C-alpha positions, 0 to 999 in steps of 0.5 A: 357837862358830862363826865370824862367816863361818858365818852368811853361808855356812849361813845358818840360819834361827835362832841360839839363844844363851845370853846369859849365857854370851856375855859371857865371849867376848873381843871379838877372838875368833870368838865375839865377832865373831858374837855382835857381828855378830848383835846389831849386825844386821851378819850379817842377823839380828834379835833376836826374843826374849829371855827368861828365866823368872822365878821368883816362887816363890822368895823371897830366892833367891840373886842368882846365881841371880835377879839380873841376873847383870851385872858381878859376881864370881860365887862359885857356878855357880847363875848357869848356871841358868835363862839368859837366852836369845837368839833371833835370825832370818835376815832375809828382806832380802838382806845388802848 
C-alpha cells in the first residue's frame, strides 16, 4: 500500500480500492491513513463508485460469499471472491 504522501506527490486521476481488504489496515498504518484520507476527501479525491456484483443466481449461498462481510469472524477464504470495489476520482479543485 502506498503512503498518504503518494496522492499528494503523484496525483493519479483515480484510486481503485478493494474495500473489503482495506478493513484489515490499522489506523496507525500508512495504508489506513491513505484510505481514511481518500474517504474523507482530505486528499482531494471523491468517491465516484462503490460496487459489488450481486449474485442472485446463487440461492442459499454461504454468507462469506454473498453477505455484508462486516464485523464477522470468517473461517474461509470465500470472502475474497467478488470484493466491494471503491473508485475515487481526483478533484479538479486545488487542495487547500
